DOMARMAR-67414 format. One record per residue: residue in one letter; x, y, z of N, C-alpha, C in turn. Coordinates in steps of 0.001 Angstrom, whole numbers, padded with zeros to 6 digits, always signed. Example, Ala and Ser with C-alpha at 12.3 -4.5 7.8 and 13.67 -1.06 7.14 Angstrom:
# DOMARMAR-67414
A+013190-005690+007800+012300-004500+007800+013200-003300+007800;S+012850-002250+007080+013670-001060+007140+012900+000030+007870;
This chain:
# DOMARMAR-67414
M-021884+011160-017196-021823+012410-016429-021767+012086-014938;S-020819+012654-014241-020659+012387-012817-021745+013066-012002;R-022127+012425-010897-023111+013024-009995-022497+014107-009132;Y-021181+014189-009111-020482+015130-008243-019645+016102-009078;E-019387+017254-008508-018424+018171-009116-017049+017772-008588;I-016365+016923-009350-015115+016342-008886-014022+017397-008762;Y-013925+018274-009774-012866+019288-009782-013485+020608-010226;S-013561+021560-009297-014262+022817-009557-013428+023762-010422;P-014045+024766-011038-013286+025767-011805-012255+026519-010966;E-012462+026556-009657-011518+027224-008762-010314+026354-008430;G-010301+025134-008927-009171+024240-008670-009273+023478-007369;L-010499+023252-006877-010698+022524-005626-011432+021219-005884;R-011122+020232-005074-011734+018915-005196-012897+018759-004224;V-013501+017580-004204-014675+017335-003369-014387+017608-001898;D-013192+017208-001430-012843+017394-000020-012030+018661+000241;G-011958+019567-000743-011309+020857-000538-009830+020903-000851;R-009242+019779-001294-007814+019764-001603-007538+020294-003004;R-006287+020747-003203-005813+021062-004545-005452+019757-005253;Y-005151+019853-006525-004892+018653-007330-003661+017877-006863;N-002677+018573-006267-001404+017942-005906-001242+017743-004406;E-002333+017719-003664-002262+017577-002208-002652+016165-001773;L-001861+015595-000866-002174+014301-000273-003234+014446+000804;R-003934+013368+001070-004797+013334+002236-003945+013198+003507;Y-004603+013283+004643-003932+013041+005918-003305+011650+005896;F-001999+011569+006197-001286+010291+006172-000647+010052+007531;K-000947+008903+008106-000385+008526+009403+000025+007064+009350;C+001160+006729+009956+001604+005340+009998+002337+005079+011303;A+002396+003810+011684+003090+003409+012908+003537+001974+012766;L+004641+001625+013445+005176+000265+013437+005029-000348+014820;G+005006-001677+014864+004915-002373+016144+003572-002230+016814;T+002503-002092+016035+001172-001887+016607+000602-003156+017225;H+001050-004323+016756+000587-005611+017301+001812-006478+017606;A+002672-005963+018451+003963-006606+018711+003829-007992+019327;H+002764-008247+020097+002611-009532+020772+001915-010571+019896;A+001372-010142+018762+000603-011056+017915+001378-011533+016701;A+002480-010868+016367+003217-011223+015155+004664-010781+015284;D+005493-011240+014341+006902-010844+014329+007073-009392+013899;G+006149-008917+013080+006177-007526+012645+004765-007044+012394;S+004520-005765+012639+003180-005225+012435+003261-003733+012145;A+002231-003230+011488+002194-001810+011139+000754-001401+010871;M+000517-000095+010936-000790+000474+010655-000603+001698+009776;V-001466+001846+008772-001405+002996+007872-002793+003598+007742;E-002865+004917+007850-004101+005649+007597-003855+006636+006460;M-004698+006555+005429-004646+007493+004307-006034+008105+004185;G-006185+009344+004656-007519+009891+004783-008263+009122+005852;T-009434+008602+005507-010166+007760+006457-009980+006276+006156;S-009142+005939+005172-008796+004537+004928-007825+004068+006009;Q-007986+002833+006430-007103+002284+007455-006779+000828+007141;V-005485+000503+007149-005021-000861+006877-004040-001265+007974;V-004226-002462+008510-003328-003030+009515-002627-004231+008904;C-001323-004324+009107-000531-005428+008559+000154-006183+009691;T+000101-007510+009630+000865-008361+010536+001714-009317+009702;V+002940-009552+010147+003894-010389+009413+004417-011473+010343;K+004395-012698+009861+004972-013821+010587+006070-014444+009739;G+007259-014572+010306+008365-015165+009571+009537-014210+009438;P+010575-014686+008743+010692-016002+008115+010580-017146+009129;Q+009792-018152+008766+009554-019285+009650+009468-020568+008835;E+009486-021691+009542+009388-022974+008856+008014-023095+008210;P+007958-023516+006930+006665-023584+006250+005738-024617+006874;Q+004453-024313+006852+003462-025237+007393+003328-026461+006501;Q+003474-026269+005190+003421-027378+004245+004785-027507+003569;R+005472-028562+003840+006829-028732+003312+006833-028891+001792;S+005699-029294+001222+005619-029450-000229+005729-028104-000958;S+005391-027030-000267+005452-025701-000884+006771-024983-000586;M+007702-025663+000058+008970-025047+000433+009865-024880-000785;D+010574-023746-000825+011545-023473-001877+012944-023571-001270;T+013788-024426-001853+015128-024644-001290+016089-023495-001568;K+015706-022558-002428+016602-021463-002797+016207-020116-002191;K+014975-019971-001776+014532-018680-001250+013310-018847-000358;A+012994-017776+000364+011785-017769+001183+010565-017558+000296;V+009462-018162+000683+008206-018015-000053+007375-016933+000618;L+006972-015927-000159+006181-014817+000357+004708-015067+000074;R+003899-015099+001117+002461-015314+000969+001708-014111+001543;V+000772-013585+000775+000019-012401+001178-001467-012735+001210;N-002107-012405+002308-003560-012587+002463-004187-011230+002775;V-005207-010862+002027-005894-009589+002235-007295-009873+002766;H-007640-009234+003866-008951-009394+004487-009622-008023+004564;V-010845-007939+004091-011595-006685+004137-012736-006839+005134;A-012760-005996+006146-013800-006078+007166-015162-005723+006570;P-016228-006427+006968-017563-006135+006428-018029-004707+006694;F-017524-004116+007778-017935-002768+008144-017029-001685+007558;S-016093-002080+006686-015112-001112+006182-015685-000139+005172;S-016822-000473+004572-017404+000378+003529-018904+000468+003723;I-019495+001520+003202-020954+001692+003301-021671+000850+002249;T-020934+000365+001240-021532-000460+000201-021322-001930+000519;R-022161-002779-000048-022056-004226+000151-021912-004889-001209;T-020921-005789-001344-020684-006492-002594-020903-007977-002401;K-021117-008681-003502-021286-010120-003438-019988-010785-002977;H-020122-011826-002197-018948-012483-001601-018013-013040-002678;T-018583-013647-003725-017758-014283-004752-016923-013264-005515;S-017542-012160-005924-016804-011148-006680-015747-010482-005809;N-016066-010298-004523-015108-009693-003606-013899-010599-003413;E-014116-011901-003348-013016-012853-003179-012065-012819-004366;K-012600-012725-005570-011758-012660-006762-010881-011418-006739;Q-011457-010286-006347-010690-009044-006264-009584-009147-005224;L-009868-009779-004099-008867-009915-003045-007738-010853-003461;Q-008067-011909-004195-007031-012815-004692-006116-012099-005685;E-006715-011289-006551-005925-010521-007511-005043-009505-006798;L-005597-008859-005773-004833-007898-004989-003659-008571-004292;S-003885-009756-003729-002810-010504-003056-001697-010858-004030;M-002065-011301-005228-001064-011660-006233-000243-010444-006660;N-000915-009302-006829-000197-008083-007214+000796-007654-006134;L+000415-007811-004883+001304-007445-003783+002512-008389-003720;E+002277-009672-003907+003384-010635-003908+004373-010334-005025;E+003871-010010-006211+004747-009702-007341+005490-008385-007119;T+004824-007407-006513+005449-006105-006282+006636-006216-005335;F+006483-006990-004258+007542-007077-003247+008571-008167-003552;A+008321-008966-004587+009284-010011-004938+010630-009431-005348;D+010617-008200-005893+011861-007586-006370+012660-006890-005271;V+012025-006576-004142+012735-005833-003087+013037-006688-001859;V+012281-007756-001643+012552-008645-000511+013703-009584-000884;L+014726-009620-000049+015894-010473-000306+015601-011890+000180;A+014728-012564-000568+014234-013879-000157+015318-014938-000166;H+016376-014742-000951+017430-015766-001048+018247-015880+000242;L+018119-014896+001122+018864-014943+002382+018217-015873+003413;A+016985-016297+003150+016289-017188+004096+015612-018325+003345;P+016404-019222+002729+015805-020339+001989+015087-021305+002920;R+014179-022084+002347+013416-023104+003067+012505-022511+004146;T+012111-021265+003993+011214-020633+004955+010047-019984+004206;E+009088-019477+004969+007991-018724+004385+007730-017465+005215;I+007243-016449+004538+006869-015190+005177+005395-014968+004899;I+004600-014933+005950+003150-014782+005799+002752-013360+006189;V+002119-012670+005253+001677-011291+005465+000154-011269+005446;D-000442-010767+006514-001897-010604+006596-002218-009127+006634;L-003027-008683+005682-003442-007285+005600-004929-007191+005902;H-005277-006360+006868-006667-006189+007291-007118-004776+006956;V-008053-004673+006013-008596-003373+005624-009773-003071+006547;L-009578-002120+007450-010602-001789+008441-011524-000671+007983;A-011042+000183+007088-011868+001282+006566-011419+001602+005149;Q-012398+001816+004263-012098+002098+002867-012542+003517+002507;D-011606+004258+001941-011943+005566+001380-011173+005755+000073;G-011192+004729-000760-010530+004803-002049-009112+004269-002023;N-008731+003609-003114-007365+003155-003350-006840+002241-002237;I-007448+001064-002120-007010+000087-001124-005591-000389-001416;M-005269-000518-002698-003961-001049-003095-002826-000227-002504;A-002899+001085-002605-001833+001946-002091-001678+001780-000581;G-002794+001719+000130-002721+001527+001575-002108+000196+001949;C-002446-000864+001195-001885-002188+001466-000383-002225+001194;V+000050-001578+000119+001485-001544-000198+002259-000868+000924;N+001792+000286+001373+002497+001034+002422+002502+000273+003745;A+001368-000328+004097+001297-001081+005352+002181-002321+005293;M+002186-003013+004147+003009-004215+003999+004491-003884+004066;C+004888-002781+003446+006293-002368+003489+006746-002148+004930;L+005957-001426+005707+006325-001149+007094+006272-002407+007957;G+005307-003287+007679+005220-004531+008435+006429-005425+008215;L+006886-005521+006976+008074-006321+006672+009320-005742+007337;I+009429-004413+007327+010568-003765+007986+010541-004044+009489;D+009358-003952+010088+009241-004187+011528+009561-005631+011885;A+009298-006565+010965+009594-007977+011211+011066-008308+010990;G+011844-007341+010494+013255-007576+010249+013541-008334+008973;V+012569-008352+008054+012780-009023+006770+013739-008177+005924;P+014847-008747+005440+015797-007954+004652+015187-007492+003324;M+015318-006179+003059+014762-005590+001842+015768-004630+001235;L+015688-004458-000072+016566-003515-000755+016226-002083-000395;D+014927-001774-000307+014513-000401-000033+013019-000380+000273;F+012519+000789+000617+011089+001003+000806+010363+000868-000539;I+009078+000562-000456+008161+000811-001565+007035+001667-001015;A+006909+002882-001539+005840+003781-001141+004857+003909-002297;S+003572+004027-001978+002557+004001-003032+001474+005050-002795;V+001000+005651-003879-000169+006525-003879-000930+006292-005181;G-002106+006878-005267-002902+006784-006475-003056+008142-007134;V-003462+008135-008391-003758+009361-009146-005010+009104-009965;A-005980+010012-009877-007188+009945-010702-007136+011062-011735;L-007851+010875-012833-007827+011850-013923-009203+012482-014093;A-009282+013791-013812-010488+014566-014068-010277+015309-015382;D-010779+014753-016475-010480+015235-017829-008966+015140-018057;S-008278+016271-018123-006829+016232-018341-006041+016575-017079;V-006732+016737-015944-006071+017144-014703-005858+015923-013811;P-004598+015577-013491-004352+014474-012558-004589+014916-011118;L-005272+014084-010339-005588+014387-008943-004860+013391-008050;L-003989+013895-007196-003160+013041-006341-003962+012450-005198;D-003699+011178-004899-004277+010481-003747-005807+010593-003727;P-006493+009996-004713-007948+010134-004803-008683+009437-003667;N-009810+010030-003275-010663+009408-002265-011665+008477-002953;H-012625+007971-002181-013554+006971-002708-014384+007519-003866;I-014878+008729-003742-015714+009311-004801-014913+009468-006084;E-013693+009978-005965-012856+010192-007146-012469+008867-007802;C-012179+007847-006983-011822+006537-007542-012998+005886-008268;S-014199+006059-007730-015367+005408-008333-015864+006137-009576;E-015603+007439-009657-016128+008232-010769-015127+008440-011901;L-013816+008313-011616-012786+008677-012585-011835+007522-012854;P-011231+007477-014046-010140+006523-014274-008964+006868-013372;N-008271+005858-012848-007199+006137-011895-006075+005126-012003;L-004916+005547-011517-003703+004730-011477-003267+004545-010034;T-002705+003379-009730-001990+003173-008474-000521+002963-008812;V+000341+003765-008189+001768+003750-008511+002570+003482-007242;G+003549+002598-007344+004480+002348-006247+005896+002643-006701;V+006660+003315-005855+008012+003745-006203+008996+003143-005202;T+010114+002646-005710+011156+002074-004860+012061+003181-004329;G+012103+003330-003013+012985+004305-002373+012729+005733-002819;K+013804+006497-002963+013718+007898-003382+013975+008048-004869;S+013977+006941-005587+014251+006977-007014+012990+007342-007784;N+013124+007391-009101+011975+007595-009980+011522+006283-010607;K+011993+005162-010047+011663+003851-010587+010311+003389-010061;A+009364+003206-010969+008034+002732-010600+008047+001209-010551;S+007875+000647-009364+007850-000807-009203+006432-001356-009317;L+005450-000460-009359+004053-000875-009452+003266+000179-010222;V+002554-000242-011246+001629+000644-011975+000403-000180-012344;I-000729+000160-011768-001982-000543-012049-003020+000488-012457;A-003646+000290-013596-004645+001222-014117-006050+000667-013913;E-006934+001519-013405-008349+001191-013307-009079+002004-014374;K-009659+001325-015338-010317+001926-016507-009267+002407-017505;R-009703+002786-018666-008788+003184-019732-008310+004618-019539;I-007032+004837-019820-006424+006158-019710-005714+006476-021018;L-005954+007673-021554-005304+008066-022801-003790+008118-022616;L-003073+007724-023652-001623+007598-023568-000935+008916-023218;D-001421+010040-023770-000763+011325-023521-001001+011857-022117;R-001875+011201-021361-002150+011651-019984-001457+010783-018939;I-000786+009733-019381-000123+008834-018435+001118+009488-017824;K+001932+010155-018651+003184+010732-018139+002944+011774-017049;P+002065+012794-017262+001838+013746-016158+001261+013087-014908;S+000470+012039-015101-000083+011323-013947+001023+010602-013184;L+001937+009952-013918+003055+009261-013274+003974+010245-012552;D+004244+011387-013179+005112+012397-012547+004526+012869-011221;L+003220+013114-011204+002569+013560-009971+002568+012447-008923;A+002324+011209-009368+002314+010082-008433+003687+009856-007813;I+004736+009950-008613+006099+009762-008091+006430+010823-007049;M+006004+012063-007299+006210+013124-006314+005492+012794-005002;G+004241+012299-005106+003491+011922-003910+004121+010755-003182;C+004646+009788-003932+005305+008623-003323+006528+009034-002510;K+007253+010014-003000+008442+010473-002275+008053+011147-000962;T+006937+011870-000960+006456+012476+000281+006045+011396+001286;V+005325+010379+000802+004919+009269+001660+006150+008525+002177;H+007150+008345+001323+008396+007684+001724+009048+008410+002892;D+009094+009728+002835+009725+010504+003912+009000+010307+005238;I+007660+010269+005200+006882+010066+006425+007121+008665+006984;M+007128+007675+006111+007370+006296+006535+008779+006131+007100;D+009756+006738+006443+011140+006652+006902+011290+007261+008301;E+010605+008354+008549+010665+008992+009874+010106+008069+010943;Q+008995+007375+010647+008394+006464+011619+009272+005235+011866;V+009966+004768+010833+010892+003647+011012+012023+004043+011954;R+012536+005255+011795+013606+005733+012669+013122+005891+014113;I+011895+006342+014274+011320+006455+015619+011208+005069+016260;R+010782+004091+015477+010661+002716+015980+012031+002158+016376;L+013035+002397+015548+014382+001908+015856+014927+002556+017128;N+014700+003849+017292+015169+004548+018495+014505+004014+019751;S+013196+003690+019646+012493+003153+020816+013009+001763+021183;L+013335+000957+020158+013897-000384+020434+015295-000279+021047;E+016090+000683+020579+017433+000885+021158+017335+001303+022612;D+016403+002184+022923+016226+002625+024301+015807+001455+025193;R+014956+000577+024659+014485-000569+025440+015642-001530+025729;I+016518-001706+024742+017669-002597+024925+018628-002044+025965;K+018849-000739+025946+019779-000104+026890+019287-000232+028321;R+017985-000250+028496+017432-000371+029850+017678-001768+030405;
């Protein structure tokens, strides 16, 4: 039994949203232009993730070089002050390693690594604040960071989560909803209905997966539009700087 009324009879959630409403979403590119080749920041509710990208560049260890494509390396760092809870260092490290591997596999299909063989692309993701669904925030921040670094990609990957309150899917769950309910993280390539990422936390009944995916894909398309607008703003600012 949950300690909270996750979804009220009136159709409202803990933070007052309806089931199909996203939290406040904000993103920006070029936030750390002097520190890396590409950078971005994403805020989803009170969650905040900063991404910095270095490369394509010559690998630091030549033994790990791939002669046919660029090697994508992802490092996830969670600030100690990002959450009100404290976890053991060892268990947290395992989760971060798993998260890094999932991100590398997710972007392996959209990054055109064969265009830059014998190089490496290093992505550092810094989670500064957690309010549920770190994976979705990292995916969105990494996508924008790679674009800002000029890494060739097939398309955007936009991501949101969905939690299940009994049979009702809740879009973009916050920390309370993620901790109390089974949830999915879904990533969608571009404006298509193709899910490039699906990760389930806890068991979900088979007949409830489809409505959850449909709602998540709709949310991903909304996030994609916001990200696309910010990319265009960044490109326009760079064009203006060149003209000067």
